[in-house]
VOKE-937659 format. One record per residue: residue number from 1; residue in three letters; x, y, z of N, C-alpha, C in turn. Coordinates in pm, 1 decimal. Example, Ala and Ser with C-alpha at 12.3 -4.5 7.8 and 13.67 -1.06 7.14 Angstrom:
<recs>
[1 ala [1319.0 -569.0 780.0] [1230.0 -450.0 780.0] [1320.0 -330.0 780.0]]
[2 ser [1285.0 -225.0 708.0] [1367.0 -106.0 714.0] [1290.0 3.0 787.0]]
</recs>
This chain:
<recs>
[1 unk [2391.1 1205.1 376.7] [2329.6 1167.0 502.8] [2252.8 1038.4 479.2]]
[2 unk [2271.1 944.0 565.8] [2203.8 815.9 551.8] [2140.3 772.9 681.1]]
[3 unk [2054.1 678.7 670.4] [1987.7 623.6 787.5] [2028.4 479.6 805.3]]
[4 unk [1975.7 419.8 908.3] [2011.0 279.9 932.2] [1914.3 187.5 859.8]]
[5 unk [1961.4 68.4 832.4] [1881.0 -32.3 763.2] [1795.9 -105.8 865.6]]
[6 unk [1666.1 -111.3 841.5] [1574.4 -184.5 928.4] [1508.8 -296.3 847.8]]
[7 unk [1548.7 -420.0 870.6] [1491.3 -529.9 793.3] [1339.7 -542.2 812.0]]
[8 unk [1288.7 -500.6 928.1] [1144.5 -507.9 951.5] [1069.8 -416.0 855.0]]
[9 unk [1120.7 -296.2 835.1] [1056.8 -202.3 743.5] [1069.7 -252.3 600.1]]
[10 unk [1181.4 -315.3 568.6] [1199.5 -374.3 435.9] [1096.0 -483.6 412.6]]
[11 unk [1064.9 -561.4 515.8] [962.2 -665.0 503.5] [824.3 -603.1 480.4]]
[12 unk [795.2 -493.2 546.3] [667.5 -423.9 524.7] [658.6 -375.7 380.5]]
[13 unk [766.3 -320.0 328.5] [767.2 -273.0 189.5] [751.0 -389.8 92.3]]
[14 unk [809.4 -504.4 125.0] [789.9 -624.4 43.9] [641.2 -662.4 42.3]]
[15 unk [576.5 -655.2 157.8] [434.0 -688.7 165.3] [348.7 -593.7 82.3]]
[16 unk [388.4 -465.9 75.7] [319.3 -372.3 -13.2] [323.4 -424.3 -157.1]]
[17 unk [441.5 -452.7 -205.9] [456.8 -499.3 -343.5] [389.8 -633.2 -368.0]]
[18 unk [399.0 -722.7 -271.6] [338.6 -855.2 -285.9] [187.4 -845.4 -298.3]]
[19 unk [125.2 -760.2 -216.5] [-20.5 -747.1 -224.7] [-63.7 -680.2 -354.2]]
[20 unk [16.3 -586.1 -405.1] [-14.3 -530.8 -537.8] [-10.3 -641.6 -642.4]]
[21 unk [88.0 -728.8 -633.4] [97.6 -840.7 -726.2] [-22.5 -932.7 -718.0]]
[22 unk [-69.2 -960.1 -596.1] [-187.5 -1044.2 -579.0] [-312.2 -980.2 -639.8]]
[23 unk [-323.4 -849.7 -625.1] [-441.1 -780.1 -677.5] [-442.1 -782.3 -829.6]]
[24 unk [-327.4 -757.4 -892.0] [-324.3 -742.3 -1036.9] [-287.6 -870.2 -1111.8]]
[25 unk [-252.6 -977.2 -1043.1] [-217.1 -1101.3 -1110.0] [-339.2 -1159.3 -1179.3]]
[26 unk [-326.8 -1184.4 -1305.7] [-433.3 -1246.4 -1382.6] [-549.5 -1154.7 -1415.8]]
[27 unk [-535.7 -1026.9 -1384.9] [-643.8 -933.1 -1412.9] [-635.3 -889.3 -1558.2]]
[28 unk [-746.1 -895.1 -1626.0] [-751.4 -847.0 -1763.0] [-770.6 -697.1 -1764.0]]
[29 unk [-853.2 -651.1 -1852.5] [-882.3 -507.9 -1855.0] [-983.6 -475.7 -1745.3]]
[30 unk [-1026.1 -352.4 -1741.9] [-1119.6 -303.8 -1640.9] [-1239.7 -397.1 -1632.9]]
[31 unk [-1269.3 -447.8 -1511.6] [-1376.9 -545.3 -1496.2] [-1489.5 -496.8 -1406.4]]
[32 unk [-1494.1 -370.2 -1374.1] [-1606.3 -315.5 -1300.3] [-1598.8 -331.7 -1150.3]]
[33 unk [-1710.4 -372.0 -1091.6] [-1726.2 -375.4 -946.3] [-1626.0 -468.0 -879.1]]
[34 unk [-1603.6 -586.4 -935.3] [-1513.0 -683.7 -874.7] [-1371.0 -628.6 -865.9]]
[35 unk [-1325.7 -564.8 -971.2] [-1192.6 -506.8 -973.0] [-1181.8 -392.2 -872.9]]
[36 unk [-1282.0 -307.1 -870.3] [-1278.8 -193.7 -777.8] [-1281.7 -241.4 -633.2]]
[37 unk [-1356.2 -348.0 -605.4] [-1359.7 -403.8 -470.5] [-1222.6 -457.0 -430.5]]
[38 unk [-1153.7 -526.0 -522.7] [-1018.0 -575.9 -494.2] [-922.6 -461.9 -465.6]]
[39 unk [-934.4 -354.4 -541.4] [-847.0 -238.6 -522.0] [-875.0 -172.6 -387.6]]
[40 unk [-1001.4 -155.2 -354.0] [-1036.5 -91.9 -226.2] [-988.5 -176.4 -108.7]]
[41 unk [-1006.6 -307.5 -115.2] [-959.3 -395.0 -7.4] [-807.4 -391.6 4.5]]
[42 unk [-739.2 -386.0 -107.6] [-593.1 -377.2 -106.5] [-547.7 -247.4 -40.1]]
[43 unk [-609.0 -137.6 -75.6] [-570.5 -7.9 -19.1] [-601.7 -3.1 130.3]]
[44 unk [-716.1 -56.0 170.9] [-749.2 -59.0 313.8] [-648.1 -143.3 389.4]]
[45 unk [-610.3 -258.3 333.9] [-508.7 -342.8 396.7] [-377.1 -266.6 410.0]]
[46 unk [-335.9 -198.2 302.6] [-211.0 -121.9 306.3] [-213.3 -14.0 413.2]]
[47 unk [-321.0 63.1 415.2] [-326.4 177.5 505.2] [-344.7 133.6 649.9]]
[48 unk [-443.2 49.8 674.9] [-475.6 14.3 813.6] [-374.0 -83.7 871.6]]
[49 unk [-352.4 -195.1 803.8] [-268.7 -300.6 860.6] [-120.2 -267.6 847.4]]
[50 unk [-76.0 -239.9 724.8] [67.6 -221.7 704.6] [116.6 -84.8 749.8]]
[51 unk [49.0 21.2 708.8] [98.1 155.5 736.8] [71.3 196.4 881.1]]
[52 unk [-54.3 200.3 920.2] [-86.1 251.7 1053.5] [-48.0 155.0 1165.7]]
[53 unk [-76.5 27.6 1149.9] [-50.6 -66.7 1259.3] [93.4 -118.1 1260.9]]
[54 unk [131.9 -189.9 1156.4] [261.1 -257.7 1158.4] [379.1 -160.9 1155.5]]
[55 unk [377.2 -64.5 1065.8] [488.6 29.9 1058.3] [496.6 114.9 1184.5]]
[56 unk [382.9 158.0 1237.0] [384.8 235.7 1361.4] [441.4 152.9 1475.9]]
[57 unk [403.3 25.9 1482.3] [455.9 -62.0 1586.4] [607.7 -78.7 1573.7]]
[58 unk [655.4 -93.3 1450.8] [798.9 -111.8 1430.0] [878.5 15.9 1455.5]]
[59 unk [815.1 131.1 1442.0] [884.8 258.5 1465.4] [882.0 303.1 1611.2]]
[60 unk [804.0 236.8 1695.5] [793.8 277.0 1836.0] [928.6 287.4 1906.5]]
[61 unk [1013.5 183.6 1902.0] [1142.2 195.9 1972.5] [1234.1 301.4 1911.1]]
[62 unk [1228.5 316.1 1781.2] [1314.4 411.5 1712.6] [1275.2 555.0 1742.5]]
[63 unk [1146.2 582.9 1744.3] [1096.2 718.2 1767.6] [1076.7 749.8 1915.8]]
[64 unk [1081.3 646.2 1999.5] [1058.6 661.4 2143.6] [924.3 729.0 2172.4]]
[65 unk [821.8 680.2 2105.1] [685.9 731.6 2121.9] [591.6 614.0 2143.4]]
[66 unk [475.5 642.0 2199.0] [376.5 536.6 2217.8] [309.6 504.2 2083.7]]
[67 unk [249.4 387.0 2078.7] [182.3 341.7 1956.7] [70.0 437.7 1917.9]]
[68 unk [-10.8 477.7 2015.3] [-123.6 567.3 1987.1] [-75.8 700.6 1930.8]]
[69 unk [29.7 756.1 1986.3] [82.5 883.2 1935.9] [134.0 869.9 1793.0]]
[70 unk [199.8 759.9 1763.9] [249.6 738.6 1628.1] [135.0 724.1 1528.9]]
[71 unk [31.0 651.1 1566.7] [-83.3 633.1 1476.5] [-150.2 767.3 1449.5]]
[72 unk [-170.3 846.0 1552.9] [-232.2 977.8 1535.4] [-145.1 1065.8 1446.4]]
[73 unk [-15.1 1061.9 1469.1] [77.9 1144.5 1391.9] [79.9 1102.9 1243.9]]
[74 unk [63.3 974.3 1217.4] [72.6 922.6 1081.0] [-63.1 917.6 1009.9]]
[75 unk [-172.5 947.7 1078.3] [-307.3 931.6 1022.0] [-333.1 1023.6 903.1]]
[76 unk [-288.9 1148.8 910.6] [-314.6 1243.1 800.7] [-244.3 1197.7 673.8]]
[77 unk [-119.0 1158.8 686.2] [-46.9 1112.5 567.3] [-107.2 982.1 514.6]]
[78 unk [-161.0 899.9 602.8] [-225.1 775.2 559.3] [-350.8 804.1 477.6]]
[79 unk [-428.5 903.4 518.5] [-549.3 937.9 442.7] [-514.8 993.3 304.9]]
[80 unk [-411.8 1075.9 298.8] [-367.4 1129.7 169.5] [-315.6 1016.8 81.3]]
[81 unk [-238.5 927.2 140.6] [-186.1 812.5 66.9] [-298.8 722.9 16.3]]
[82 unk [-403.6 707.5 95.9] [-517.1 625.0 55.0] [-583.5 682.0 -70.5]]
[83 unk [-604.2 813.3 -71.9] [-666.7 875.7 -188.3] [-579.8 860.0 -312.7]]
[84 unk [-450.2 881.3 -298.0] [-358.6 869.3 -411.6] [-355.8 725.4 -462.5]]
[85 unk [-348.5 628.0 -371.3] [-345.5 487.7 -412.6] [-472.7 448.7 -486.6]]
[86 unk [-587.8 493.0 -438.9] [-713.8 458.5 -506.2] [-717.6 512.2 -648.4]]
[87 unk [-673.3 635.9 -668.2] [-674.2 694.9 -802.0] [-576.1 622.9 -893.7]]
[88 unk [-454.4 602.8 -846.2] [-350.9 541.8 -930.7] [-384.3 396.0 -962.6]]
[89 unk [-428.9 320.1 -863.4] [-461.6 179.8 -889.1] [-582.5 165.3 -980.8]]
[90 unk [-678.4 255.3 -970.6] [-792.9 252.8 -1062.8] [-747.0 278.0 -1206.0]]
[91 unk [-656.9 374.5 -1223.1] [-601.8 403.1 -1355.2] [-525.4 283.0 -1409.3]]
[92 unk [-442.1 223.3 -1325.4] [-363.0 107.8 -1369.1] [-454.2 -8.3 -1408.0]]
[93 unk [-557.5 -34.1 -1328.1] [-645.5 -146.3 -1359.7] [-723.0 -124.1 -1488.7]]
[94 unk [-751.0 1.8 -1519.5] [-824.4 31.6 -1641.8] [-740.4 3.5 -1766.3]]
[95 unk [-610.5 27.6 -1756.5] [-522.5 13.9 -1872.4] [-421.0 -98.8 -1858.0]]
[96 unk [-445.1 -195.0 -1770.5] [-345.6 -299.2 -1744.2] [-322.4 -388.2 -1866.7]]
[97 unk [-425.4 -416.0 -1944.0] [-404.6 -500.8 -2062.2] [-316.4 -428.6 -2164.1]]
[98 unk [-330.7 -296.9 -2176.8] [-243.4 -220.4 -2267.4] [-100.1 -219.5 -2217.6]]
[99 unk [-82.4 -207.0 -2085.2] [51.5 -210.7 -2027.5] [120.0 -343.6 -2054.5]]
[100 unk [43.7 -451.6 -2042.2] [101.8 -585.3 -2063.7] [141.0 -605.2 -2210.2]]
[101 unk [62.5 -552.0 -2303.8] [97.8 -565.1 -2445.4] [227.2 -490.5 -2476.5]]
[102 unk [242.9 -372.4 -2418.0] [364.2 -293.8 -2440.3] [486.2 -363.0 -2382.8]]
[103 unk [471.5 -427.9 -2267.3] [584.0 -492.9 -2202.1] [625.1 -623.6 -2268.6]]
[104 unk [537.9 -681.7 -2350.4] [572.6 -807.8 -2417.5] [643.9 -781.9 -2543.3]]
</recs>
């Protein structure tokens, strides 16, 4: 079973990866408050702008639902995703210098 290809959703997924790259580019090991602030801003951007707003807007014609209904429907999963992203990105930022040594 397959679905249809939506280039708009592919662009949103590209923006997810691009913003992760911006956050972690040039980052050394764990740097404290500045690093945590970058991670929190990245996650807020992902959840609010990309997930709740942009993806919900792009799914409106496909789901035949209003924007508000889609946002409400997707809010619980967005909150769970936010918690998971914060934990995983904090872990990655703490050990990023070790990851880079292994990859070289």
